[in-house]
N, C-alpha and C positions, 0 to 999 in steps of 0.2 A: 367362592369364599373370598372375602376382602382381607387384605393384609396391611399391617402397619409396620414400619421399620423404625427402630430406635438406634440413634448413633450418638457418639460424642466426639468423633475425630474426623479422619480423612474421608470416610464413607466409601472406600473401595468395594467392600462387600455389598453395600447398598447399591452401588453402580452395577455390580454383577447381577443383582436381582432385577433391577429395572431393565437392564439389557435383555435378560432371559425372558422377562415378561413380555417385552415388546416383540421378541422373536418367537413367541408362542411356546417357549420351553419351560415356563413355570407352571406346571400342571396344577389344576385345581384352584388357581388364583385368578379371580375375575378382575381384580383391581388392586393396585397399590394405592391405598387411600391417602396415606400421609407418610411423611418422614418427620420424626420427632427428635429434637436434640435438647440436651440439658445445657449446652454451651452455645452462646451466641456466635462465637468466632470459629466454630467447627467448620473446617473446609467442606465437609460433606453437605452442609446446609446450602451453600452456594451451588454445589453440584446438583442437588435435588431440585432447586429452583430452576436451574438451567434446563433440567430435564422435564420441567413442567409438572413436577410433583408438589402437592400441597405440603408446605413446611410449617411446623409448629415448634417454636423455641420457648422453653420455659426454664430459666435458671432457678435454682433453689435460693430462696431468701435466707440469709445467714441465720436469722433468729427463729425461723419456723422449724417445726418438727418434721421428720422424714414422712410421717403419716399424713400431715397436712399438705406437704409438698406433693405427695403422690395422689392425693385427692384432687389437687389442682390439675395434675396431669390427666387424671381420669375424666374430670369435667370437660377438659379440652378435647378429648378424643372419643368419648363415649358415643357420640352421635354418628360416628363413622361406622359403627357396627362391624368392627373387624373380627374375623374368626380366628386370626392368628397374628401374634406379635412376634417380630423377629428382632432379637438384640444383635445388631451387627456392629460390634465395636462400641457398645454402650458401657461406659465405665462407671456405672453405679450399681450397687446391690439393691434389688427391689425387696421391699419388706413384705411380710405376710399379708398386710392390708391390701397391697396391689395385687399380689399373686392370687388372692381369693376372688378378685374381680374377674380374672381370666384363668380359671382352673384348667390346667392341661393345654393351654393355648399359647404359652410363651416358650420360645426356643432360643438358644444362644449358640454362637460360634465361639469356640475357645481354641487358641493356638498351641495345644499340646495334646498328647494322647492321654486323656483322663483315665484314671484319677491322678496321674503324675502331673506335677507342676501346676497346681491350681493358683488362682489369684492373678495379680498384676505382673505383666512382663514375663509371661511364661516362656517365651522363646529365649530370653536371656537366662532365666533360671536353668533351662535345659542345656544351653550352650555352656554356661559356667560349670555345670555339673559334669560336663564332658560326655554327654550321651552320644551314642552312635546313631540312634533312631529317635525321632520325635514325630511331630505331625500336627493334626488338628482334629477336633471333635465337634459335632453338633449334638446338643443335648436338650432335653426338656428342663425348664427352670423350676426348681423347688426352693425350699427355705434354706437349703445348705449351699455353701460356696462351691459353685461349679460341680455340684454333686447329683444333679438330676439324672434320670435314665438316659443313656447314650443312644442316639438315633443312628448316627453314622460316624465313622472315623477313617482317616487316611494317614498312612505312615509316610514320613519323609526322611530319607537317609541324610545324615550329615556327611558332607564330603571333606576329605582331608584338607583341602584348601579353603574351606568355608570361613568367611568372616562372620561376625554376628549379623551384619547387615545382609549378606547373601543368604545366610541361614533363614533369617526372617522372611526374605523375599520368596524363598523356595516354599516355605510353609504357606505364606499368603496366597501364592498362586493356586495351591490346592484348596485353600479355604473357599475360593470363589465357586468352583464347580461343586464342591461338597455341600455348600449351603444351598445352592439351587436345587440339588437333588433332595436334600432333607426337607426343604420347604414343600416341594412337590409331594413327597411321601406323606407329610402331615396334612397338607391341604386336601389330598384325595382320600385321606383316611386309610391309607394302605399300610397299616401297622397294627400290632397288638403288643401290649405290655404284660408280661407275666414274670413276677418276682424280679422286677427291675429290668429284665431283658426285653429289648424292643425287637420283635421279629417283624421283618418286612414282607408284606404280601406283594404279589405281582400286580402291577397297576395296569388297568385296561387302556 
């Protein structure tokens, strides 16, 4: 199965996926076909280029509708025939128009234990709330905000001396391995969904 990665920022999760693929640890993924960014100045774009991955950068034009923008994205990526799209720090909400083009094929990494702390800057939300435990989640993307079925989650304890930055970094470290595992599960079809619960099958 071919994979495409969507980013908007530093691309550290994208780097983890590329590294895992090159080391043969991204099961079921034959190729990372492209890295897409909606931001020209995203540091992850330069990292993808340095890694030899095809990069596609399409910012949204101010006057165009979300639907027209997403059709432009689709036109740019459709010939890659990707079986899975990974949102790895992609900071836009995809509309039903785009989701219908890739039904059940889009997954997202989110830096909290969903359904807690949805939306932007989830680590700061959790930190400011004073939680003792947070973490990260990989989930299927549907029309709700960070509300699709959860594939995997990893808990991260907040230490007494954690700053917001160290708390972010602790979560990010777990994101990398969790995302690699979740992509492998989806790419190999090693899961079933019943009543929103994603059960994981043993991979061969």
